[in-house]
C-alpha positions as semicolon CSV with decimal commas, in nm:
position;residue;x (nm);y (nm);z (nm)
1;M;-14,337;7,290;-1,570
2;R;-14,177;7,132;-1,893
3;R;-13,909;6,933;-1,677
4;Y;-14,180;6,772;-1,466
5;L;-14,382;6,683;-1,787
6;V;-14,061;6,493;-1,881
7;L;-14,038;6,334;-1,561
8;A;-14,405;6,217;-1,534
9;M;-14,424;6,126;-1,896
10;G;-14,091;5,943;-1,979
11;S;-13,782;5,816;-1,730
12;A;-13,738;5,990;-1,416
13;L;-13,370;6,065;-1,493
14;S;-13,244;6,019;-1,822
15;I;-12,935;5,798;-1,897
16;P;-12,691;5,988;-2,115
17;A;-12,709;5,891;-2,470
18;A;-12,353;5,812;-2,500
19;S;-12,345;5,597;-2,219
20;H;-12,612;5,390;-2,329
21;A;-12,468;5,365;-2,661
22;Q;-12,125;5,237;-2,531
23;S;-12,316;4,987;-2,310
24;N;-12,496;4,847;-2,614
25;K;-12,185;4,868;-2,831
26;S;-12,196;4,462;-2,914
27;G;-12,546;4,463;-2,994
28;D;-12,866;4,542;-2,817
29;P;-12,921;4,360;-2,482
30;D;-13,168;4,076;-2,613
31;T;-12,953;3,982;-2,902
32;R;-12,638;3,967;-2,681
33;A;-12,811;3,776;-2,402
34;A;-12,949;3,525;-2,651
35;A;-12,603;3,497;-2,842
36;V;-12,415;3,436;-2,486
37;E;-12,690;3,183;-2,349
38;K;-12,657;2,981;-2,660
39;Q;-12,270;2,925;-2,577
40;M;-12,337;2,817;-2,206
41;T;-12,250;2,448;-2,136
42;D;-12,525;2,267;-1,918
43;A;-12,317;2,341;-1,592
44;E;-12,312;2,710;-1,687
45;R;-12,670;2,750;-1,721
46;V;-12,735;2,718;-1,351
47;T;-12,462;2,958;-1,257
48;I;-12,608;3,279;-1,270
49;T;-12,963;3,158;-1,155
50;H;-12,866;3,130;-0,778
51;G;-12,674;3,298;-0,541
52;I;-12,565;3,317;-0,190
53;M;-12,599;3,575;0,098
54;A;-12,233;3,732;0,119
55;V;-12,178;3,755;0,460
56;P;-12,042;3,480;0,735
57;F;-12,371;3,266;0,805
58;G;-12,430;2,893;0,860
59;T;-12,184;2,646;0,722
60;T;-12,157;2,822;0,353
61;K;-11,794;2,864;0,290
62;L;-11,779;3,205;0,119
63;P;-11,530;3,266;-0,172
64;E;-11,201;3,412;-0,098
65;G;-11,173;3,771;-0,116
66;L;-11,542;3,821;-0,139
67;L;-11,701;4,171;-0,091
68;L;-11,905;4,129;0,182
69;G;-12,260;4,258;0,140
70;A;-12,625;4,124;0,093
71;G;-12,563;3,887;-0,190
72;Y;-12,291;3,742;-0,445
73;V;-12,381;3,547;-0,792
74;E;-12,089;3,383;-0,967
75;G;-12,001;3,497;-1,300
76;I;-11,887;3,301;-1,606
77;P;-11,552;3,456;-1,708
78;R;-11,511;3,248;-1,993
79;L;-11,806;3,407;-2,157
80;G;-11,719;3,772;-2,008
81;V;-12,043;3,720;-1,789
82;P;-11,978;3,960;-1,460
83;A;-12,017;3,814;-1,109
84;L;-12,353;4,019;-0,919
85;T;-12,215;4,173;-0,629
86;E;-12,522;4,295;-0,445
87;T;-12,578;4,538;-0,175
88;D;-12,899;4,651;0,021
89;A;-13,067;4,909;-0,007
90;S;-13,275;5,200;-0,109
91;L;-13,123;5,425;0,148
92;G;-12,768;5,378;0,055
93;V;-12,493;5,111;0,098
94;S;-12,580;4,910;0,388
95;Y;-12,359;4,866;0,675
96;V;-12,411;4,516;0,744
97;G;-12,369;4,534;1,109
98;G;-12,038;4,691;1,045
99;L;-11,868;4,384;0,912
100;R;-11,684;4,560;0,608
101;G;-11,535;4,825;0,866
102;D;-11,662;5,122;0,613
103;G;-11,947;5,332;0,616
104;A;-12,162;5,519;0,346
105;T;-12,389;5,825;0,288
106;A;-12,713;5,760;0,446
107;L;-13,043;5,905;0,272
108;P;-13,330;6,003;0,465
109;S;-13,588;5,730;0,522
110;G;-13,804;5,627;0,208
111;L;-14,116;5,820;0,382
112;A;-13,866;6,126;0,395
113;M;-13,809;6,088;0,026
114;G;-14,188;6,031;-0,045
115;A;-14,239;6,368;0,135
116;T;-14,053;6,577;-0,101
117;W;-14,287;6,486;-0,370
118;D;-13,979;6,586;-0,609
119;P;-13,878;6,314;-0,857
120;D;-13,585;6,510;-0,987
121;L;-13,433;6,518;-0,621
122;I;-13,502;6,157;-0,546
123;G;-13,322;6,073;-0,904
124;R;-13,031;6,253;-0,779
125;G;-13,038;6,073;-0,452
126;G;-13,046;5,726;-0,645
127;A;-12,746;5,820;-0,856
128;T;-12,544;5,961;-0,569
129;I;-12,592;5,615;-0,361
130;A;-12,519;5,399;-0,692
131;G;-12,186;5,614;-0,698
132;E;-12,100;5,479;-0,361
133;A;-12,198;5,146;-0,425
134;Q;-12,004;5,126;-0,739
135;A;-11,684;5,289;-0,596
136;K;-11,728;5,011;-0,293
137;G;-11,724;4,733;-0,571
138;F;-12,087;4,676;-0,611
139;N;-12,283;4,663;-0,946
140;V;-12,668;4,579;-0,774
141;L;-12,845;4,800;-0,548
142;L;-13,127;4,609;-0,390
143;A;-13,334;4,933;-0,410
144;G;-13,660;5,053;-0,528
145;G;-13,903;4,976;-0,215
146;I;-14,258;5,125;-0,331
147;N;-14,492;4,881;-0,144
148;L;-14,792;5,089;-0,042
149;V;-14,825;5,178;0,330
150;R;-15,147;5,016;0,417
151;D;-15,090;5,002;0,789
152;P;-14,922;5,275;0,983
153;R;-14,776;4,967;1,216
154;G;-14,585;4,797;0,927
155;G;-14,218;4,745;1,057
156;R;-14,098;4,848;0,689
157;N;-14,299;5,137;0,634
158;F;-13,985;5,368;0,675
159;E;-13,853;5,197;0,351
160;Y;-14,119;5,285;0,139
161;L;-14,257;5,616;-0,038
162;G;-14,612;5,651;0,054
163;E;-14,990;5,515;0,024
164;D;-15,065;5,646;-0,313
165;P;-14,980;5,453;-0,630
166;L;-14,926;5,724;-0,861
167;H;-14,690;5,926;-0,611
168;S;-14,491;5,599;-0,524
169;G;-14,469;5,505;-0,897
170;L;-14,342;5,841;-1,008
171;L;-14,083;5,862;-0,710
172;G;-13,976;5,496;-0,728
173;G;-13,901;5,514;-1,107
174;A;-13,722;5,821;-1,057
175;A;-13,488;5,657;-0,774
176;I;-13,451;5,347;-1,011
177;A;-13,333;5,555;-1,282
178;G;-13,109;5,754;-1,108
179;I;-12,948;5,456;-0,970
180;Q;-12,915;5,271;-1,332
181;S;-12,802;5,588;-1,476
182;R;-12,463;5,506;-1,295
183;H;-12,455;5,161;-1,457
184;V;-12,562;5,005;-1,133
185;M;-12,872;4,760;-1,145
186;S;-13,158;4,824;-0,924
187;T;-13,452;4,623;-0,821
188;V;-13,799;4,734;-0,731
189;K;-13,950;4,571;-0,477
190;H;-14,103;4,376;-0,272
191;F;-14,364;4,247;-0,541
192;A;-14,629;4,232;-0,400
193;I;-14,847;4,358;-0,119
194;N;-14,563;4,320;0,152
195;A;-14,746;4,550;0,384
196;V;-14,671;4,421;0,748
197;E;-14,409;4,222;0,883
198;T;-14,595;4,002;1,148
199;G;-14,549;3,651;1,007
200;R;-14,384;3,760;0,706
201;Q;-14,285;3,438;0,564
202;F;-14,613;3,268;0,548
203;H;-14,898;3,543;0,600
204;N;-15,141;3,565;0,307
205;A;-15,255;3,903;0,157
206;V;-15,608;3,828;0,040
207;I;-15,748;4,084;-0,212
208;G;-15,938;4,091;-0,540
209;D;-15,776;4,134;-0,873
210;S;-15,933;4,465;-0,964
211;A;-15,849;4,630;-0,626
212;L;-15,468;4,480;-0,639
213;R;-15,462;4,626;-1,007
214;M;-15,556;4,963;-0,885
215;S;-15,348;4,998;-0,580
216;D;-15,019;4,794;-0,501
217;L;-14,960;4,675;-0,847
218;L;-15,025;5,009;-1,020
219;A;-14,758;5,151;-0,827
220;F;-14,521;4,874;-0,973
221;E;-14,633;4,906;-1,304
222;I;-14,587;5,286;-1,304
223;A;-14,233;5,247;-1,137
224;I;-14,129;4,966;-1,396
225;E;-14,255;5,193;-1,683
226;R;-14,036;5,492;-1,557
227;G;-13,744;5,342;-1,425
228;N;-13,692;5,018;-1,608
229;P;-13,543;4,827;-1,328
230;G;-13,306;4,553;-1,421
231;S;-13,466;4,320;-1,169
232;V;-13,811;4,272;-0,962
233;M;-13,770;4,136;-0,608
234;C;-14,058;3,932;-0,507
235;A;-14,187;3,938;-0,135
236;Y;-14,191;3,660;0,159
237;N;-14,576;3,700;0,204
238;R;-14,816;3,472;0,001
239;V;-15,071;3,665;-0,240
240;N;-15,424;3,501;-0,253
241;G;-15,251;3,179;-0,145
242;A;-14,928;3,142;-0,328
243;S;-14,593;3,265;-0,212
244;A;-14,519;3,566;-0,415
245;C;-14,217;3,421;-0,510
246;G;-14,364;3,122;-0,655
247;N;-14,686;3,315;-0,767
248;D;-14,773;3,208;-1,138
249;A;-15,037;3,479;-1,168
250;L;-14,819;3,760;-1,033
251;L;-14,492;3,650;-1,213
252;N;-14,598;3,506;-1,541
253;G;-14,923;3,652;-1,560
254;V;-14,934;4,028;-1,467
255;L;-14,572;4,103;-1,493
256;K;-14,424;3,922;-1,761
257;R;-14,719;3,865;-1,992
258;D;-14,951;4,151;-1,928
259;W;-14,681;4,427;-1,847
260;G;-14,405;4,279;-2,073
261;Y;-14,137;4,315;-1,828
262;K;-13,803;4,188;-2,007
263;G;-13,594;4,183;-1,696
264;F;-13,584;3,895;-1,429
265;V;-13,735;3,831;-1,108
266;M;-13,510;3,788;-0,800
267;S;-13,607;3,599;-0,485
268;D;-13,591;3,759;-0,143
269;W;-13,347;3,612;0,073
270;G;-13,508;3,289;0,198
271;A;-13,840;3,313;0,030
272;V;-13,791;3,020;-0,202
273;H;-13,979;2,706;-0,091
274;G;-13,952;2,489;-0,413
275;L;-13,800;2,398;-0,747
276;D;-14,150;2,469;-0,908
277;F;-14,090;2,819;-0,828
278;A;-13,884;2,836;-1,163
279;V;-14,205;2,740;-1,369
280;K;-14,399;2,977;-1,194
281;G;-14,178;3,294;-1,300
282;L;-13,876;3,316;-1,056
283;D;-13,582;3,353;-1,222
284;Q;-13,315;3,361;-0,956
285;Q;-13,281;3,228;-0,608
286;S;-13,127;3,469;-0,392
287;G;-12,941;3,430;-0,041
288;A;-12,979;3,040;-0,077
289;Q;-12,823;2,966;0,256
290;L;-13,158;3,107;0,408
291;D;-13,368;2,855;0,205
292;A;-13,434;2,479;0,315
293;K;-13,186;2,373;0,006
294;L;-13,051;2,486;-0,308
295;Y;-13,311;2,470;-0,562
296;F;-13,204;2,664;-0,868
297;G;-12,848;2,474;-0,890
298;A;-12,798;2,093;-0,975
299;E;-13,178;2,022;-0,907
300;L;-13,284;2,275;-1,168
301;A;-13,031;2,150;-1,420
302;E;-13,157;1,783;-1,367
303;A;-13,501;1,893;-1,425
304;A;-13,410;2,088;-1,723
305;R;-13,260;1,763;-1,883
306;R;-13,584;1,560;-1,828
307;D;-13,851;1,818;-1,858
308;K;-13,904;2,027;-2,163
309;R;-14,096;2,307;-1,933
310;Y;-13,759;2,359;-1,730
311;K;-13,545;2,330;-2,010
312;A;-13,749;2,628;-2,167
313;R;-13,768;2,796;-1,862
314;L;-13,387;2,787;-1,793
315;T;-13,287;2,952;-2,117
316;D;-13,546;3,213;-2,060
317;M;-13,412;3,267;-1,711
318;N;-13,058;3,305;-1,818
319;R;-13,155;3,540;-2,118
320;R;-13,371;3,751;-1,893
321;I;-13,086;3,796;-1,636
322;L;-12,804;3,851;-1,897
323;R;-13,031;4,103;-2,083
324;S;-13,051;4,314;-1,766
325;M;-12,659;4,292;-1,710
326;Y;-12,640;4,441;-2,084
327;A;-12,911;4,693;-2,060
328;V;-12,757;4,875;-1,748
329;G;-12,408;4,821;-1,876
330;I;-12,263;4,657;-1,556
331;D;-12,051;4,450;-1,788
332;T;-11,909;4,757;-1,971
333;Y;-11,866;4,968;-1,662
334;P;-11,771;4,725;-1,393
335;P;-11,742;4,833;-1,031
336;A;-11,414;4,968;-0,922
337;K;-11,258;5,084;-0,577
338;A;-11,232;5,453;-0,590
339;P;-11,250;5,749;-0,346
340;I;-11,581;5,900;-0,251
341;D;-11,667;6,254;-0,180
342;I;-11,829;6,215;0,105
343;A;-11,905;6,569;0,176
344;A;-12,071;6,628;-0,182
345;N;-12,302;6,312;-0,101
346;A;-12,401;6,431;0,224
347;R;-12,509;6,755;0,077
348;V;-12,741;6,553;-0,139
349;A;-12,857;6,360;0,160
350;Q;-12,925;6,707;0,337
351;D;-13,101;6,834;0,048
352;V;-13,350;6,540;0,063
353;A;-13,387;6,588;0,422
354;E;-13,463;6,952;0,410
355;Q;-13,721;6,898;0,140
356;G;-13,867;6,607;0,316
357;I;-13,935;6,733;0,661
358;V;-14,280;6,863;0,708
359;L;-14,417;7,127;0,930
360;L;-14,720;6,980;1,067
361;R;-14,843;7,285;1,311
362;N;-14,701;7,639;1,398
363;R;-14,856;7,906;1,614
364;D;-14,608;8,152;1,507
365;V;-14,315;8,022;1,710
366;L;-14,114;7,907;1,390
367;P;-13,900;8,008;1,227
368;L;-13,692;8,064;1,556
369;A;-13,515;8,395;1,586
370;A;-13,128;8,369;1,583
371;K;-13,156;8,620;1,880
372;A;-13,331;8,344;2,081
373;Q;-13,122;8,354;2,418
374;R;-13,253;8,030;2,613
375;I;-13,333;7,704;2,454
376;A;-13,400;7,358;2,596
377;V;-13,337;7,052;2,392
378;I;-13,479;6,764;2,520
379;G;-13,460;6,393;2,449
380;G;-13,428;6,157;2,133
381;F;-13,044;6,152;2,174
382;A;-13,063;6,493;1,987
383;D;-12,704;6,528;2,161
384;S;-12,562;6,263;1,972
385;G;-12,747;6,188;1,637
386;V;-13,076;6,122;1,455
387;L;-13,253;5,791;1,460
388;S;-13,245;5,518;1,162
389;G;-13,441;5,225;1,077
390;G;-13,329;4,879;1,134
391;G;-13,268;4,581;0,952
392;S;-13,121;4,508;0,595
393;S;-13,137;4,865;0,471
394;Q;-12,942;5,002;0,795
395;V;-12,693;5,260;0,671
396;Q;-12,425;5,406;0,890
397;G;-12,161;5,660;0,793
398;V;-11,779;5,641;0,847
399;G;-11,721;5,536;1,216
400;G;-12,058;5,355;1,246
401;P;-12,324;5,461;1,463
402;V;-12,287;5,748;1,729
403;V;-12,528;5,539;1,939
404;A;-12,651;5,183;1,917
405;I;-12,901;5,030;2,164
406;P;-12,935;4,645;2,163
407;T;-13,284;4,521;2,122
408;V;-13,223;4,141;2,048
409;G;-12,953;3,931;2,069
410;G;-12,812;3,647;1,843
411;P;-12,687;3,664;1,500
412;F;-12,910;3,966;1,400
413;A;-12,827;4,172;1,673
414;A;-12,593;4,443;1,484
415;V;-12,881;4,503;1,230
416;L;-13,161;4,523;1,471
417;A;-12,979;4,767;1,687
418;Q;-13,157;5,108;1,745
419;S;-12,901;5,311;1,572
420;Y;-12,824;5,672;1,534
421;Q;-12,657;5,855;1,251
422;R;-12,360;6,093;1,341
423;S;-12,557;6,419;1,301
424;S;-12,636;6,596;1,635
425;P;-12,933;6,830;1,614
426;L;-12,806;6,979;1,944
427;E;-12,448;7,067;1,781
428;A;-12,643;7,203;1,480
429;I;-12,863;7,436;1,704
430;V;-12,573;7,559;1,905
431;A;-12,400;7,644;1,574
432;R;-12,668;7,825;1,458
433;V;-12,707;8,053;1,791
434;P;-12,346;8,031;1,936
435;K;-12,422;8,334;2,203
436;A;-12,773;8,161;2,336
437;D;-12,793;7,930;2,635
438;V;-12,843;7,602;2,494
439;V;-12,912;7,333;2,748
440;F;-12,977;6,932;2,698
441;R;-13,178;6,678;2,916
442;S;-13,214;6,342;2,793
443;G;-13,575;6,307;2,890
444;R;-13,509;5,980;3,094
445;Y;-13,683;6,180;3,394
446;I;-13,972;6,384;3,297
447;A;-13,907;6,624;3,612
448;D;-13,571;6,709;3,480
449;A;-13,701;6,802;3,164
450;V;-13,997;7,015;3,285
451;A;-13,732;7,185;3,513
452;A;-13,538;7,292;3,210
453;A;-13,807;7,387;3,009
454;K;-13,965;7,624;3,253
455;K;-13,655;7,822;3,269
456;A;-13,623;7,817;2,839
457;D;-13,765;8,068;2,638
458;V;-13,825;7,764;2,374
459;A;-13,838;7,404;2,456
460;I;-13,770;7,175;2,154
461;V;-13,825;6,808;2,232
462;F;-13,710;6,538;2,001
463;A;-13,932;6,226;2,024
464;T;-13,841;5,910;1,826
465;Q;-14,004;5,607;1,711
466;W;-13,783;5,337;1,599
467;M;-13,909;5,066;1,345
468;T;-13,732;4,781;1,180
469;E;-13,748;4,515;0,924
470;G;-13,885;4,212;1,054
471;L;-14,126;4,360;1,331
472;D;-14,424;4,536;1,341
473;A;-14,530;4,826;1,592
474;P;-14,805;4,728;1,858
475;D;-14,979;5,066;1,829
476;L;-14,952;5,421;1,699
477;S;-14,798;5,569;2,021
478;L;-14,440;5,703;2,085
479;P;-14,263;5,416;2,268
480;D;-14,092;5,454;2,601
481;G;-14,342;5,719;2,747
482;Q;-14,254;5,990;2,516
483;D;-14,597;6,076;2,487
484;A;-14,615;6,170;2,867
485;L;-14,277;6,359;2,821
486;V;-14,401;6,574;2,555
487;S;-14,714;6,648;2,726
488;A;-14,541;6,763;3,052
489;V;-14,313;6,980;2,885
490;A;-14,570;7,119;2,660
491;E;-14,764;7,208;2,982
492;A;-14,440;7,356;3,134
493;N;-14,352;7,588;2,849
494;P;-14,624;7,709;2,579
495;N;-14,335;7,765;2,323
496;T;-14,263;7,391;2,291
497;I;-14,129;7,268;1,943
498;V;-14,179;6,874;1,893
499;V;-13,931;6,746;1,622
500;L;-14,052;6,383;1,543
501;E;-13,834;6,115;1,412
502;T;-14,048;5,848;1,335
503;G;-14,073;5,525;1,084
504;S;-14,433;5,560;1,027
505;Q;-14,740;5,761;1,157
506;V;-14,801;5,812;1,510
507;V;-15,081;5,966;1,708
508;M;-15,014;6,280;1,907
509;P;-15,251;6,301;2,234
510;W;-15,038;6,638;2,319
511;L;-15,073;6,799;1,999
512;E;-15,289;7,080;2,113
513;K;-15,058;7,189;2,370
514;T;-14,771;7,245;2,138
515;A;-14,642;7,545;1,959
516;A;-14,511;7,386;1,649
517;V;-14,455;7,015;1,513
518;L;-14,229;6,904;1,279
519;E;-14,202;6,563;1,121
520;A;-13,853;6,482;1,042
521;W;-13,871;6,093;0,964
522;Y;-13,529;5,950;0,968
523;P;-13,333;6,221;0,812
524;G;-12,990;6,050;0,735
525;A;-12,644;6,160;0,697
526;R;-12,689;6,540;0,771
527;G;-13,017;6,508;0,936
528;G;-12,919;6,729;1,247
529;E;-12,815;7,027;1,019
530;A;-13,152;6,969;0,810
531;I;-13,376;6,998;1,130
532;A;-13,169;7,329;1,248
533;A;-13,220;7,489;0,862
534;I;-13,581;7,438;0,904
535;L;-13,630;7,558;1,268
536;F;-13,421;7,856;1,224
537;G;-13,565;7,935;0,871
538;D;-13,248;7,903;0,650
539;V;-13,486;7,656;0,458
540;N;-13,853;7,713;0,406
541;P;-14,030;7,372;0,491
542;S;-14,172;7,224;0,175
543;G;-14,254;6,857;0,292
544;R;-14,593;6,717;0,231
545;L;-14,715;6,414;0,383
546;P;-14,689;6,091;0,189
547;V;-14,921;5,904;0,430
548;T;-15,246;6,003;0,612
549;F;-15,194;6,029;0,988
550;P;-15,484;5,876;1,179
551;A;-15,650;6,001;1,473
552;S;-15,639;5,665;1,599
553;V;-15,613;5,294;1,550
554;D;-15,974;5,300;1,528
555;Q;-15,994;5,483;1,209
556;L;-15,800;5,185;1,052
557;P;-15,949;4,933;0,815
558;R;-15,806;4,676;1,069
559;P;-15,774;4,850;1,405
560;K;-15,644;4,528;1,564
561;L;-15,305;4,450;1,402
562;P;-15,361;4,101;1,229
563;G;-15,147;3,824;1,389
564;S;-15,081;4,019;1,693
565;D;-15,231;3,778;1,932
566;T;-15,138;3,462;1,760
567;V;-14,762;3,506;1,576
568;E;-14,471;3,525;1,793
569;P;-14,253;3,844;1,675
570;N;-13,969;3,704;1,487
571;F;-13,723;3,896;1,244
572;L;-13,730;3,606;1,007
573;G;-14,078;3,568;0,990
574;Y;-14,086;3,199;1,075
575;G;-14,420;3,074;1,284
576;K;-14,504;2,736;1,420
577;P;-14,512;2,445;1,150
578;G;-14,826;2,485;0,954
579;Q;-14,914;2,818;1,107
580;T;-15,122;3,059;0,862
581;L;-15,247;3,406;0,873
582;D;-15,494;3,525;0,636
583;I;-15,513;3,932;0,616
584;D;-15,827;4,055;0,433
585;Y;-15,720;4,343;0,215
586;N;-16,075;4,371;0,063
587;V;-16,178;4,572;0,358
588;E;-16,022;4,888;0,185
589;G;-15,923;4,726;-0,123
590;A;-15,801;4,975;-0,373
591;D;-15,900;5,259;-0,130
592;V;-15,569;5,296;0,057
593;G;-15,498;5,566;0,291
594;Y;-15,659;5,893;0,210
595;R;-15,917;5,721;-0,004
596;W;-16,026;5,506;0,289
597;F;-16,092;5,804;0,482
598;A;-16,242;5,984;0,208
599;K;-16,477;5,715;0,157
600;R;-16,588;5,688;0,525
601;H;-16,605;6,070;0,552
602;A;-16,352;6,025;0,869
603;A;-16,113;6,325;0,960
604;P;-15,768;6,213;1,020
605;L;-15,524;6,378;1,250
606;F;-15,322;6,513;0,942
607;P;-15,444;6,450;0,556
608;F;-15,201;6,294;0,307
609;G;-15,041;6,565;0,113
610;F;-15,053;6,835;0,395
611;G;-14,774;7,043;0,505
612;L;-14,729;7,410;0,624
613;S;-14,474;7,677;0,498
614;Y;-14,348;7,971;0,606
615;T;-14,522;8,136;0,358
616;R;-14,868;8,113;0,184
617;F;-14,980;7,977;-0,175
618;E;-15,318;7,990;-0,370
619;H;-15,399;7,754;-0,614
620;G;-15,618;7,760;-0,923
621;P;-15,837;7,823;-1,116
622;L;-15,802;7,442;-1,267
623;T;-15,901;7,361;-1,626
624;I;-15,871;7,003;-1,769
625;V;-15,760;6,947;-2,128
626;P;-15,945;6,628;-2,241
627;G;-15,833;6,376;-2,480
628;A;-15,651;6,037;-2,489
629;A;-15,387;6,191;-2,292
630;P;-15,565;6,459;-2,044
631;V;-15,347;6,738;-1,893
632;A;-15,450;6,959;-1,565
633;R;-15,362;7,306;-1,589
634;F;-15,362;7,532;-1,298
635;A;-15,203;7,818;-1,129
636;V;-14,998;7,832;-0,807
637;T;-14,925;8,189;-0,645
638;N;-14,699;8,260;-0,374
639;T;-14,898;8,528;-0,178
640;G;-14,672;8,516;0,118
641;K;-14,335;8,731;0,197
642;R;-14,091;8,475;0,167
643;S;-13,964;8,244;-0,126
644;G;-14,091;7,870;-0,084
645;A;-14,166;7,570;-0,284
646;D;-14,541;7,435;-0,294
647;V;-14,677;7,101;-0,400
648;G;-14,993;7,164;-0,626
649;Q;-15,191;6,856;-0,607
650;V;-15,505;6,740;-0,853
651;Y;-15,726;6,487;-0,733
652;L;-16,024;6,305;-0,902
653;T;-16,326;6,383;-0,701
654;G;-16,597;6,223;-0,908
655;T;-16,685;5,988;-1,189
656;P;-16,981;5,910;-1,373
657;A;-17,031;5,618;-1,120
658;G;-17,052;5,874;-0,818
659;D;-16,783;6,030;-0,574
660;A;-16,413;5,945;-0,574
661;T;-16,090;6,068;-0,416
662;R;-15,769;5,998;-0,632
663;L;-15,441;6,169;-0,686
664;V;-15,393;6,220;-1,045
665;G;-15,097;6,456;-1,077
666;F;-14,872;6,680;-0,870
667;S;-14,620;6,924;-0,949
668;K;-14,356;7,100;-0,712
669;V;-14,263;7,446;-0,771
670;T;-14,034;7,707;-0,596
671;L;-14,183;8,064;-0,600
672;K;-14,068;8,403;-0,498
673;P;-14,301;8,612;-0,313
674;G;-14,571;8,739;-0,535
675;E;-14,446;8,515;-0,792
676;K;-14,727;8,305;-1,019
677;R;-14,670;8,017;-1,229
678;I;-14,913;7,802;-1,463
679;L;-14,844;7,431;-1,413
680;E;-14,963;7,162;-1,658
681;V;-14,992;6,813;-1,516
682;P;-15,046;6,504;-1,752
683;I;-15,313;6,270;-1,609
684;D;-15,275;5,889;-1,643
685;P;-15,602;5,759;-1,786
686;R;-15,560;5,451;-1,555
687;L;-15,626;5,678;-1,258
688;L;-15,993;5,742;-1,414
689;A;-16,054;5,418;-1,491
690;T;-16,128;5,088;-1,333
691;W;-15,979;4,728;-1,354
692;K;-16,252;4,511;-1,492
693;D;-16,276;4,163;-1,685
694;G;-15,893;4,198;-1,726
695;R;-15,853;4,547;-1,875
696;W;-15,881;4,899;-1,793
697;D;-16,238;5,035;-1,844
698;M;-16,320;5,418;-1,832
699;A;-16,688;5,505;-1,854
700;A;-16,814;5,794;-2,084
701;G;-16,944;6,084;-1,893
702;T;-16,841;6,366;-1,664
703;Y;-16,531;6,341;-1,422
704;R;-16,495;6,587;-1,175
705;F;-16,124;6,728;-1,057
706;A;-16,015;6,964;-0,786
707;V;-15,651;7,140;-0,704
708;G;-15,551;7,182;-0,374
709;S;-15,293;7,159;-0,081
710;S;-15,386;6,815;0,068
711;A;-15,637;6,530;-0,015
712;A;-15,873;6,704;0,233
713;D;-15,824;7,053;0,115
714;L;-15,958;7,102;-0,235
715;E;-16,088;7,373;-0,455
716;T;-16,421;7,360;-0,586
717;P;-16,413;7,087;-0,838
718;V;-16,442;7,141;-1,225
719;A;-16,600;6,907;-1,444
720;S;-16,471;6,743;-1,808
721;G;-16,649;6,495;-2,023
722;F;-16,459;6,188;-2,124
723;L;-16,574;5,942;-2,391
724;A;-16,554;5,568;-2,305
725;R;-16,231;5,395;-2,335
726;K;-16,132;5,005;-2,278
727;W;-15,766;4,897;-2,297
């Protein structure tokens, strides 16, 4: 309880005081940055304001001995300014199509991390991958993906943490703090409202200021407060007409003025469209080969010589970048090639996977008994490995993918291959029951899978949904006819268990035919072992959904995917010259995910926060301690016969203006059978307020709260009175 309060109200993972003092031994970051910037020559002032994509691409000549990765920003040795060596991403050190010839530990996908509801564990994961990055020679991780999941078809949903701003903000901040505790700089991305990939270079997210402040921007605000990232990465898309990387209202207005952010804004790779982006708030042009030209080099220097605005801006750009270097300590603790404890890091990845797997259905078939004699394992390349998402965040272990299925040709073929981690669920199951008769069928032929299922005591179907950066899913079905496969196997064997490895939400037309369903997401480096541990009860499932699973696309704010009939799918996101695409997010506004369903009184397939266990829990009673920093106090009791972890979730259910549904706090706790724990969860007043006339406005009156096990399963609300506040 006390640990959670620290996580929620301060940094999610504290940097040791001794390390912090050492990294600032020459003065505070702002003072150091100003002093170094004053010593720069005019030529040096445009050195760290731009970088290249650090892979062979186009005609750009790479520096000799360059560490291949996402990006490289040249340093200034004369002034002791280190180069920035950048790697993707939130899930581990990117594989970059195998160009470096090495592997890294793959954490489970962002949604799997979100399903843990455990900031401390996510902080450990961040520190783990940062340690690997530093040992490989990198000092920047392009991590911290926290865009809200507004559309389950979004291609990058697997990189993000969920649909709720508090949940994503707290977990995202924990990941960032964990990364930077190892003196590796982290970004937070993609700022802002990067919800789909269709036409990502030009589509325009249209949304009102109030709705944006109370949803996607609030997630960023909380993550920045908790994690203090060195950099914010802006998005490809437009927001209310202006490119996100040249959006004066977002970058200069919200981020730097309103939030007082002291770090720097780097562009996404290929997201800069003009020199004027500098005066609109962008501090660094990244991956310049993908832009039409280098704007933040000689052209910026010339503009600074003739225009006072650009001169002042260039000074600020350099100071912000330097400040982040010094605040994180990448100058004092430079990266150095070193051995990596792959086994220890894989254990962290497995911990995340085990806590992130969500048990969605169980008709008393799980956990499986070790004495199970005949098991049919079907589909999903379960004999080889577990699925991972495509694009820049692709991580693979030593030896590369065990299976790689091409999906496109051309220069991006390697990063867009449907690739599998070297962690076989089949092997993990066989190891758990070595005397059982375990057979595998690929699922290519339904008749073959059905024949095997009929002979088995239990059939375990692995169903996959590959998703990737650059491309959205056309619908919510399982691809390659897998829905038909699951349905046929379930009809043949009533003890059919479905293990889903998906990048986002899917529909389940076969659900009622199955005995059990596990959502394993993309479970990472030790995903096979984690799945087996849940199936056989070595680990009691404690994952809770970070997103709402709709029953059909008809329940979505936009049943038809915007641009699906006008924009040609393209990994880079370019359209035809002059092509436009407006996406109206005012339809749902701040009511993302479960809030949309609550507002419409619609029943989803599975609600946000849902997840079953092999034991049972009771919540309450709930009391609210009002005040400037209100606190929710409630009990969680394990009423079952097994130890297990539960997530107590507190929701706002009503305000003086009427009904409302908002997550305002949560805490994950592990309890023995019969154990009861009193939890105290702080409530951020912003979650009780509305954004109005440029500030938070909290009306006086009665507010109702409830505690429960999901957004749709809440106890009788309790009421508490609050005074009016504006800030």
